[in-house]
ROPAMAR-159108 format. One record per residue (C-alpha): x, y, z; residue in three letters; residue number from 1. Coordinates in Angstrom, 2 decimals, decimal comma, always signed. Layout:
N
      px      py      pz code pos
       X       Y       Z  ALA NUM
...
end
This chain:
365
      px      py      pz code pos
   +0,00   +0,00   +0,00  MET   1
   +1,29   +3,45   -0,91  LEU   2
   +1,97   +5,99   +1,81  PRO   3
   -0,93   +8,44   +2,11  GLU   4
   +1,06  +11,44   +0,83  SER   5
   +2,22   +9,53   -2,26  THR   6
   -1,23   +8,15   -3,03  ALA   7
   -2,82  +11,56   -2,66  THR   8
   -0,21  +13,08   -4,94  SER   9
   -0,80  +10,48   -7,64  ARG  10
   -4,57  +10,73   -7,38  GLU  11
   -4,39  +14,50   -7,81  ARG  12
   -2,10  +14,16  -10,80  SER  13
   -4,95  +12,31  -12,54  ASN  14
   -7,61  +14,74  -11,39  GLY  15
   -8,52  +18,37  -11,87  ASP  16
   -6,37  +19,92   -9,15  ASP  17
   -4,12  +22,58  -10,76  PRO  18
   -1,83  +22,35   -7,76  GLY  19
   -0,59  +18,97   -8,96  ALA  20
   +0,69  +20,45  -12,18  LEU  21
   +2,20  +23,42  -10,36  MET  22
   +4,04  +21,00   -8,10  GLY  23
   +5,77  +19,52  -11,12  ALA  24
   +6,22  +22,90  -12,81  CYS  25
   +6,23  +25,83  -10,34  PRO  26
   +4,08  +28,87  -11,08  LEU  27
   +6,30  +31,64  -12,52  PRO  28
   +6,99  +34,55  -10,21  LEU  29
   +4,93  +37,58  -11,23  THR  30
   +3,62  +40,68   -9,49  GLU  31
   +0,03  +39,47   -9,93  TYR  32
   -1,71  +36,47   -8,38  GLN  33
   -4,74  +36,95  -10,63  GLU  34
   -5,34  +37,94  -14,24  ILE  35
   -6,26  +41,62  -14,60  VAL  36
   -7,64  +43,54  -17,59  LEU  37
   -4,23  +45,04  -18,30  ALA  38
   -2,95  +41,56  -19,18  HIS  39
   -4,93  +42,02  -22,39  GLY  40
   -3,68  +45,53  -23,17  SER  41
   -0,97  +44,60  -25,63  GLY  42
   +1,50  +46,41  -23,36  GLY  43
   +3,91  +45,46  -20,59  LYS  44
   +1,62  +43,07  -18,73  LEU  45
   +0,67  +41,28  -21,94  SER  46
   +4,36  +40,87  -22,68  GLN  47
   +5,02  +39,56  -19,17  GLN  48
   +2,24  +37,00  -19,58  LEU  49
   +3,79  +35,83  -22,84  ILE  50
   +7,42  +35,93  -21,74  GLN  51
   +7,04  +34,50  -18,23  GLN  52
   +4,12  +32,09  -18,53  VAL  53
   +3,50  +31,04  -22,13  LEU  54
   +6,78  +31,08  -24,05  LEU  55
   +8,77  +29,00  -21,53  PRO  56
   +6,18  +26,21  -21,74  GLN  57
   +5,70  +26,17  -25,52  PHE  58
   +9,02  +27,54  -26,81  ARG  59
   +9,90  +26,55  -30,37  ASN  60
  +11,46  +28,09  -33,48  GLU  61
   +8,15  +29,53  -34,67  PHE  62
   +7,06  +31,14  -31,38  LEU  63
  +10,50  +32,57  -30,70  ASP  64
  +10,21  +34,89  -33,71  VAL  65
   +7,26  +36,67  -32,00  GLN  66
   +5,78  +37,70  -35,33  HIS  67
   +2,09  +38,43  -36,05  ASP  68
   +1,87  +34,85  -37,32  GLY  69
   +3,91  +31,66  -37,54  ALA  70
   +5,86  +31,31  -40,79  VAL  71
   +6,71  +27,81  -42,02  PHE  72
   +7,45  +25,91  -45,24  SER  73
   +5,72  +22,85  -46,64  GLU  74
   +6,57  +21,21  -49,98  ALA  75
   +8,54  +24,26  -51,07  GLY  76
   +5,76  +26,75  -50,29  THR  77
   +5,96  +29,24  -47,41  ARG  78
   +2,84  +29,76  -45,31  PHE  79
   +1,77  +32,12  -42,53  ALA  80
   -0,62  +30,92  -39,83  PHE  81
   -2,27  +33,15  -37,22  SER  82
   -5,11  +33,19  -34,70  THR  83
   -6,88  +35,95  -32,78  ASP  84
   -9,86  +36,36  -30,45  SER  85
  -12,29  +39,28  -30,31  PHE  86
  -14,22  +40,44  -27,26  VAL  87
  -14,93  +44,08  -28,19  VAL  88
  -17,67  +45,93  -26,32  SER  89
  -20,03  +47,13  -27,69  PRO  90
  -20,35  +44,55  -30,46  ILE  91
  -21,71  +47,19  -32,88  PHE  92
  -19,90  +50,52  -33,18  PHE  93
  -19,49  +53,34  -35,73  PRO  94
  -17,72  +51,93  -38,76  GLY  95
  -17,99  +48,26  -37,90  GLY  96
  -18,90  +45,42  -35,57  ASP  97
  -17,28  +42,42  -33,91  ILE  98
  -17,75  +40,25  -37,00  GLY  99
  -16,01  +42,61  -39,40  LYS 100
  -13,28  +43,16  -36,82  LEU 101
  -12,72  +39,41  -36,44  ALA 102
  -12,16  +38,92  -40,18  VAL 103
  -10,02  +42,02  -40,59  HIS 104
   -7,92  +41,27  -37,52  GLY 105
   -6,71  +37,87  -38,67  THR 106
   -6,36  +38,93  -42,32  VAL 107
   -4,18  +41,81  -41,15  ASN 108
   -2,01  +39,68  -38,89  ASP 109
   -1,29  +37,45  -41,87  LEU 110
   -0,73  +40,43  -44,15  ALA 111
   +1,93  +41,69  -41,74  MET 112
   +3,86  +38,52  -42,65  CYS 113
   +3,57  +39,49  -46,33  GLY 114
   +1,09  +36,69  -46,99  ALA 115
   -1,71  +36,48  -49,53  ARG 116
   -5,08  +35,41  -48,09  PRO 117
   -6,47  +31,90  -48,43  LEU 118
   -8,65  +30,47  -45,67  TYR 119
  -10,16  +31,40  -42,30  LEU 120
  -11,81  +29,50  -39,48  SER 121
  -14,28  +31,02  -37,03  ALA 122
  -15,25  +29,98  -33,51  GLY 123
  -18,27  +31,58  -31,83  PHE 124
  -18,93  +31,73  -28,08  ILE 125
  -22,56  +32,85  -27,75  LEU 126
  -24,29  +33,90  -24,56  GLU 127
  -27,77  +32,55  -23,93  GLU 128
  -30,20  +35,41  -24,60  GLY 129
  -28,23  +37,01  -27,46  LEU 130
  -30,87  +38,33  -29,90  PRO 131
  -30,86  +36,19  -33,03  MET 132
  -31,04  +39,33  -35,18  ARG 133
  -27,76  +40,52  -33,66  ASP 134
  -26,06  +37,21  -34,39  PHE 135
  -27,42  +37,28  -37,93  TRP 136
  -26,09  +40,81  -38,45  ALA 137
  -22,64  +39,73  -37,26  VAL 138
  -22,64  +36,68  -39,55  VAL 139
  -23,62  +38,78  -42,58  LEU 140
  -20,92  +41,32  -41,73  SER 141
  -18,30  +38,56  -41,53  MET 142
  -19,41  +37,17  -44,89  ARG 143
  -19,10  +40,58  -46,55  GLU 144
  -15,71  +41,27  -44,93  ALA 145
  -14,35  +37,87  -45,98  ALA 146
  -15,53  +38,34  -49,56  ALA 147
  -14,01  +41,83  -49,75  ALA 148
  -10,73  +40,51  -48,29  SER 149
  -10,53  +37,61  -50,75  GLY 150
  -10,62  +34,88  -48,09  VAL 151
  -12,95  +31,92  -47,65  ALA 152
  -14,30  +30,86  -44,26  LEU 153
  -13,91  +27,09  -44,50  VAL 154
  -14,40  +25,68  -40,98  THR 155
  -15,63  +26,75  -37,56  GLY 156
  -17,36  +25,97  -34,30  ASP 157
  -20,23  +27,31  -32,19  THR 158
  -20,67  +27,07  -28,43  LYS 159
  -23,39  +28,54  -26,18  VAL 160
  -22,82  +29,42  -22,51  VAL 161
  -25,31  +30,24  -19,76  ASP 162
  -26,82  +33,68  -19,51  ARG 163
  -24,39  +35,93  -17,62  GLY 164
  -21,37  +33,70  -18,35  LYS 165
  -20,18  +35,77  -21,34  ALA 166
  -20,96  +39,15  -22,87  ASP 167
  -23,23  +38,51  -25,88  LYS 168
  -20,65  +37,08  -28,30  ILE 169
  -16,93  +36,33  -28,48  PHE 170
  -15,28  +35,28  -31,75  ILE 171
  -12,00  +33,52  -32,52  ASN 172
  -10,65  +33,53  -36,06  THR 173
   -7,62  +31,68  -37,41  SER 174
   -6,17  +31,89  -40,89  GLY 175
   -3,57  +30,48  -43,21  ILE 176
   -2,02  +32,30  -46,17  ASP 177
   +0,74  +31,82  -48,74  VAL 178
   +3,88  +34,01  -48,60  ILE 179
   +5,26  +34,92  -52,05  PRO 180
   +8,84  +34,00  -52,89  ALA 181
  +11,39  +36,66  -52,00  GLY 182
   +9,34  +38,20  -49,19  VAL 183
  +11,06  +38,13  -45,79  ASN 184
   +9,19  +40,34  -43,33  ILE 185
  +10,36  +39,82  -39,77  HIS 186
  +10,32  +41,96  -36,57  PRO 187
  +14,03  +41,29  -36,10  GLY 188
  +14,96  +42,80  -39,48  ARG 189
  +14,71  +46,45  -38,39  ALA 190
  +18,17  +47,94  -39,04  GLN 191
  +19,85  +51,27  -38,21  PRO 192
  +19,15  +53,70  -41,03  GLY 193
  +15,68  +52,27  -41,78  ASP 194
  +12,69  +54,59  -41,92  LYS 195
   +9,39  +54,14  -40,07  VAL 196
   +6,13  +54,83  -41,94  ILE 197
   +2,57  +54,84  -40,62  VAL 198
   -0,16  +54,42  -43,23  SER 199
   -2,56  +57,08  -41,89  GLY 200
   -4,12  +58,87  -38,92  GLU 201
   -3,74  +56,99  -35,66  ILE 202
   -6,05  +56,20  -32,71  ALA 203
   -9,27  +56,22  -34,76  VAL 204
  -10,61  +52,79  -33,79  HIS 205
  -10,05  +53,18  -30,07  GLY 206
  -11,73  +56,58  -29,98  ILE 207
  -14,67  +55,31  -32,05  ALA 208
  -15,26  +52,62  -29,40  ILE 209
  -14,83  +55,02  -26,49  MET 210
  -17,13  +57,63  -28,02  SER 211
  -19,93  +55,05  -27,94  VAL 212
  -19,12  +53,89  -24,41  ARG 213
  -18,94  +57,43  -23,04  GLU 214
  -21,80  +58,88  -25,13  GLY 215
  -19,56  +61,51  -26,72  LEU 216
  -20,86  +63,43  -29,73  GLU 217
  -18,78  +65,31  -32,28  PHE 218
  -19,56  +67,49  -35,27  GLU 219
  -18,55  +64,55  -37,46  THR 220
  -19,00  +60,97  -36,28  GLU 221
  -15,73  +59,22  -35,50  ILE 222
  -15,97  +55,83  -37,22  ALA 223
  -13,60  +52,92  -36,67  SER 224
  -10,80  +52,56  -39,21  ASP 225
  -11,22  +48,77  -39,29  THR 226
  -10,17  +47,51  -42,71  ALA 227
   -8,42  +44,58  -44,39  ALA 228
   -4,85  +45,65  -45,11  LEU 229
   -3,81  +42,81  -47,41  ASN 230
   -4,54  +44,90  -50,51  GLY 231
   -2,36  +47,75  -49,23  LEU 232
   +0,43  +45,30  -48,39  VAL 233
   +0,20  +43,78  -51,87  HIS 234
   +0,58  +47,27  -53,37  THR 235
   +3,59  +48,02  -51,16  VAL 236
   +5,30  +44,72  -52,00  LEU 237
   +4,82  +45,42  -55,70  ALA 238
   +6,80  +48,63  -55,18  ALA 239
   +9,57  +47,10  -53,03  ALA 240
   +9,79  +43,41  -52,18  THR 241
  +12,42  +43,76  -49,45  ASP 242
  +10,22  +45,30  -46,75  ILE 243
  +11,98  +44,72  -43,42  HIS 244
   +9,08  +44,90  -40,93  VAL 245
   +5,31  +45,32  -41,06  LEU 246
   +3,07  +45,57  -38,00  ARG 247
   -0,56  +46,54  -37,43  ASP 248
   -0,56  +48,59  -34,21  PRO 249
   -3,75  +47,36  -32,57  THR 250
   -3,83  +46,98  -28,77  ARG 251
   -1,31  +49,30  -27,15  GLY 252
   -1,12  +51,59  -30,18  GLY 253
   +1,88  +52,53  -32,29  ILE 254
   +4,37  +52,95  -29,45  THR 255
   +3,72  +49,53  -27,88  SER 256
   +4,11  +47,94  -31,33  ALA 257
   +7,34  +49,83  -32,02  LEU 258
   +8,68  +48,99  -28,56  SER 259
   +8,19  +45,28  -29,31  GLU 260
  +10,08  +45,68  -32,59  ILE 261
  +12,91  +47,65  -30,95  ALA 262
  +13,34  +44,98  -28,30  GLN 263
  +13,18  +42,11  -30,77  ARG 264
  +15,66  +43,67  -33,22  ALA 265
  +17,87  +45,18  -30,47  ARG 266
  +17,75  +48,61  -32,09  VAL 267
  +16,55  +52,05  -31,08  GLY 268
  +13,65  +53,84  -32,76  ILE 269
  +13,45  +57,62  -32,94  TYR 270
  +10,06  +59,27  -33,61  LEU 271
   +9,12  +62,81  -34,64  GLU 272
   +5,87  +63,71  -32,86  GLU 273
   +5,11  +66,52  -35,34  ALA 274
   +5,03  +63,96  -38,20  ASN 275
   +2,57  +61,54  -36,58  ILE 276
   -0,81  +62,01  -38,34  PRO 277
   -3,68  +62,63  -35,91  LEU 278
   -7,16  +63,90  -36,79  GLY 279
   -8,40  +66,97  -34,93  GLU 280
  -11,54  +65,29  -33,57  GLU 281
   -9,59  +62,25  -32,41  VAL 282
   -7,04  +64,57  -30,79  LYS 283
   -9,85  +66,46  -29,03  GLY 284
  -11,50  +63,26  -27,85  ALA 285
   -8,19  +62,03  -26,42  CYS 286
   -7,82  +65,28  -24,50  GLU 287
  -11,36  +64,99  -23,12  ILE 288
  -10,84  +61,36  -22,09  LEU 289
   -7,30  +61,85  -20,82  GLY 290
   -5,86  +59,35  -23,31  LEU 291
   -2,50  +59,40  -25,07  ASP 292
   -3,22  +58,73  -28,78  PRO 293
   +0,15  +57,00  -29,15  LEU 294
   -1,26  +54,13  -27,06  TYR 295
   -4,78  +53,99  -28,53  VAL 296
   -5,68  +50,99  -30,71  ALA 297
   -5,87  +51,07  -34,50  ASN 298
   -7,55  +48,46  -36,70  GLU 299
   -6,90  +49,75  -40,23  GLY 300
   -3,40  +51,16  -40,06  LYS 301
   +0,02  +49,60  -40,49  LEU 302
   +3,59  +50,45  -39,58  LEU 303
   +6,24  +49,74  -42,21  ALA 304
   +9,98  +49,75  -41,55  ILE 305
  +11,94  +49,99  -44,79  VAL 306
  +15,44  +50,82  -45,94  SER 307
  +16,18  +54,41  -46,90  ALA 308
  +16,62  +53,27  -50,52  ASP 309
  +13,08  +51,84  -50,60  ASP 310
  +11,43  +54,74  -48,79  LEU 311
  +10,38  +56,78  -51,82  ALA 312
   +8,71  +53,96  -53,82  PRO 313
   +7,00  +52,51  -50,73  VAL 314
   +5,64  +55,88  -49,61  LEU 315
   +4,41  +56,65  -53,12  ALA 316
   +2,72  +53,26  -53,37  ALA 317
   +1,00  +53,73  -50,01  MET 318
   -0,28  +57,19  -50,86  ARG 319
   -1,68  +55,90  -54,15  ALA 320
   -3,84  +53,36  -52,25  HIS 321
   -7,14  +54,41  -50,57  PRO 322
   -5,97  +53,03  -47,20  LEU 323
   -2,63  +54,84  -47,33  GLY 324
   -3,46  +58,30  -48,66  GLU 325
   -2,27  +59,98  -45,44  LYS 326
   +0,87  +57,88  -44,97  ALA 327
   +3,72  +59,68  -43,24  MET 328
   +7,34  +59,03  -42,34  VAL 329
   +7,28  +59,29  -38,55  ILE 330
  +10,76  +58,21  -37,54  GLY 331
  +13,88  +56,17  -38,10  SER 332
  +15,79  +53,22  -36,71  VAL 333
  +19,06  +53,91  -34,91  THR 334
  +21,79  +51,98  -33,15  ASP 335
  +21,45  +54,36  -30,18  ASP 336
  +19,42  +53,34  -27,10  HIS 337
  +18,77  +49,73  -28,29  PRO 338
  +15,42  +48,35  -27,19  GLY 339
  +13,91  +51,80  -26,60  LEU 340
  +11,63  +54,14  -28,52  VAL 341
  +12,41  +57,84  -28,10  CYS 342
  +10,43  +60,76  -29,47  MET 343
  +11,18  +64,36  -30,25  LYS 344
   +8,17  +66,28  -28,97  THR 345
   +6,52  +69,22  -30,69  ARG 346
   +8,25  +71,60  -28,29  ILE 347
  +11,69  +70,14  -29,05  GLY 348
  +12,26  +67,90  -26,04  GLY 349
  +13,15  +64,21  -26,13  ILE 350
  +11,23  +61,63  -24,14  ARG 351
  +11,23  +57,85  -23,91  ILE 352
   +7,97  +56,41  -25,20  VAL 353
   +7,65  +53,14  -23,31  ASP 354
   +5,31  +50,25  -23,83  MET 355
   +1,85  +50,70  -22,33  LEU 356
   +2,08  +49,71  -18,67  SER 357
   -1,62  +49,59  -17,77  GLY 358
   -4,93  +49,34  -19,60  GLU 359
   -6,16  +52,53  -21,25  GLN 360
   -9,01  +50,92  -23,18  LEU 361
  -10,17  +47,44  -22,13  PRO 362
  -11,91  +45,19  -24,64  ARG 363
  -11,09  +47,34  -27,64  ILE 364
  -10,87  +44,45  -30,11  CYS 365
end
């Protein structure tokens, strides 16, 4: 007969007690004993969750790249694979809805790898009591967004949870795309001398969501910038194949995205605040709400890091596309202050623009 302590340990290892697993693999040391909203911000706490909890358990050559999607080869063809979940509140907002956002979000993550769209999956978590007309509207929106993006939704899943156990509807989408030969977009490829471009005015999506939540009204409605960026990326790659880095600055805004790139590539990034495009109504809304637009989410904008030689053709190609008409060069890559993003302010000072440390806008996508 086994000693009581040994028997209990073995019984628990076959049961549902999480302590048994933690005994074999100790819980990583963090400042938080519970998950908080800021763990989903795309900023520092999100990075800590990934770096301290997830990556050590699943580390492999694909995850270590920390790209917007996994890039792999099969039978001589390169593919990108990505997944994302959407919990935005409210589910309908000016310029879009959770369904459109779910399609665009995964298409864009794949586009940031330079991939051409192929197939999507969709998983729905539905709360009991969700009006059927709302679900139908979301489904139709997803169909239209997929058709416009050139992707087919080929598989999926639906689950229903008890009333009060979710918030209307959550959606997960995954996708797989083909990467053309000669394209090598990678967050570690940012090099000193490269230029940083943003494809248009920032912070639009986040402020569109917050204007609904807070009941703000403006002379002109602020609508989300949610859009599929694969067409814009295709246009850019036709102008210059050797794009170093692409990133869609969603949660955490442009500075959190650039901070991730700076850390991954071990370079510094220098921004010019005066060059960062920002609409007047979005700027005013940020001032009213006490938000820094540099950290506010975008859903239809991209950051491109390109060599100085490719800057002119890439910028021209962007500005010739409807989604890049207001593209601007906002900074450069330097070998100074590796891992940090610094910005020259409008009044001439220099400040470090760190990754978002808290949660400005929960459930923004």
